[in-house]
N, C-alpha and C positions, 0 to 999 in steps of 0.2 A: 135349483141350487147353483149359485155361481161358483166357477172355479177360480182359484187364486194362483198367481204365478209362483213357481218355486223360487225365483229370484226377482226381487223388485228392482225395476229400473226407473229412475226419476225422469219423467217426461214433462215437457213444457211446450205446448203448441205455440205457433207464432202469435205475437202481440198479446200474449196472455189469454188467448181464447180458450174456453173450456168446452166448446161445442164443435165436433168434428164430423164431417161426412167422409167415410172411408169407402173408396171403391174396392170391392173384394172380387178376386178372381176365383177363389175356392176356399173351402174350410181349412185344409192343411196349411196354406200360406197365411190365412187370416188369423188363425188361432192365437198365436203369440201376441199379435197387435191387439186383439180383442181383450185378452187377459190383462196386458200391461196398461192399456188405456183406462179400463175400468178401475184397476188398482190405483191409478193416479187421479181418480175422480173426474175423468173426462166424459162428457155427455156424447157418447158415440152412436152414430147411425150408420148402418151398412147399406151401400148402394151396389146392387148386383146387376151389372150391365155387361154381358159377355156374348154377343151374337156371333163371335168368331168360333165358339166351341162347337165342334162337330164330331159325331152326329148328334141329333136331338137327344138320344138316349143318354149320351155322355153328359150333355148339358144339364139334363134334368137331375142326374145323379149328383153332379157337383153342386148344383143349386140346392137340392134338398139336404145335402150334408151341411151346407152353410146355414140353411134355415134351422136345422136341428140344433146346431151349436149356438146360434143366435138366441133361440128360444130358451135354451138352458141358461144362457148368460143374461137373459132379459134385455137384449139389445134390439132396438127397432130395425127391421129389415125391409128395404125397398126393393121390390122385385120389378126390374125394368123390362123393356120389351126384348124379345128374341127376334130382332129384325135382321135376319140373315141376308136379305137383299142389300141392306146398307153395307154389311161386311164384304160381300162379294164385289160390290161396286167399288169399294175402297181398295180392295186387293187386286183388282183387274190389272193385268200386265205385270204383276209381281209374283206370279204363281211359282216361279222357279228361284226366287230369292232365298238365300240361306237364313237360318235362325240368326237373330240379332241384326238382320239387315234392314233395308228400307221398308219391307212389308211389315215387320214388327213395329217399326216406328209409326207407320200408318195405323196399325191396329191399336197401339197405345193412344195415339191422337184421337181416334174415333171414340174409344171408351171414356177417355178423360174429358173430352168435349161435352159428352152427355152428362157426365158427373158434375162438371162445372156449371152447366146450365141448370141442373136440378138444384144445386147448392144456391145459385143466384136466385132462383125462384122461391126457395124455401128458407131463406134467411141464414144460411151457413156462411161463415167467413173463412173457414179453413177446410181444405180437402186433402186427402192423401190416398195411398193405395197399398194393398198388400203385395202387389207384384214385385216390389223392390226387395223383399226379404229372400227371394230365391237366388241361390248362387248361380243358377243357370241364366239369369237375366243380367243385362247391362244396366247398372244403376244410373249412369249418366244419361243413357238413352231414355229410361223411364222418367227420371226427373225432368229432362228436357221437355218431354211431352206434357207432363203435369204442369210445369210452369207456363208453357204455351197455352194450354187449355184455360188456365185461370186468368191469363193476362187481359182478356177483353173486359173483365169485371173488376173495377177499381177497388172494391172492398173484399176481394177474394184472393186467398193465398194458397198455393200448393205447398204443403209441408214436406220438405225434402229430407226428413230425418232418415238416418241410415239404420234401418230395422235389423240389419245383420249383426251389428256390433254388440259387444258385451254378452255374447252367447246367444243372441236372438235366433240365429239360424238353427243352432243345436236344439234350443227349446221348441222351435217349430216342429221338429221331427218327434220330439218326446211327447208333445201334446197330441200330435197326429196318432201316435201309437196308443197313448192313454185313452183317447176318445174313439179309437177304432175307426178313423176316417177312411173313406174310400181313397185309395192311392192311385191317382191317375198316372198313366204311363207315357204321356206326351204332353206338349205344351197346351194343345187344345184345338187348333184349326185343322182343316182337312189336309193342308199342305204339310203341317207338322206330323200328322198321322201318316201320311204317305212316306215322308222322308224317314221317320222312325221305323216303319215297317221295312223299308228298303234296307236300312242299316241292319236290322235284325236278320233279315233273310240272307244278307251277305255274310253274316256271322254264323249262319246255320241255326238260328234261334227261331222260335215260334213267333208269329205276328201277334199283335195286340188283340186281346179279347175284351171288348167293351163291357164294363160292369163286373169283371171277374176278380179284381185285385183289391184287397183291403189291408190296412196296416196290421190288423190282428194276425193275418196270415204270415206276415214277416216275423212277428213275435213267435209264432209256433215253429217256424222254420229255424229260428235262432236258438230255440230251447234245447 
């Protein structure tokens, strides 16, 4: 049974296209985009390519949560490779870069390049990503990577819609709670995990336990 958004937002992909390939980083970020695009009659396919996510247990949890919601919404899901060697090769020399720095740009480039290639090979003319809905991300940085990835293909456009506006970010969290998604505690890569744990330890907090936190737990804590 498909979910319907609490608030409808009018969406119009570039050039009037109705078929969109969306790179998804995780179910919590993708949920709002999925609901709104379906409500607007957009023919959506999800492309899951995130070899940056570490460790493999975390990757599998995030992927399976996304598959679960895609099946509920009857949205096709493309499960791409977990080629971690590609990720570490791209990140080499940038291991100590901060979040939103050049390592993140390289990471977005890597994922969007593969998304664009798949779109080109399978007849999609528009791609976008759920990464931009997170307030922790730099929208210009993400859009820049998306536009670069699409540029080698004359008939392909990266849709730079601001998914945060009109309450999109707030609904993202509400959907995550409603669907009881797994709530990841860090961006995804081994360096983000390292830096987040270092910050937690400096604050006297416990380090991250992979696979331990779900949005339903937050609801119970707030009750």
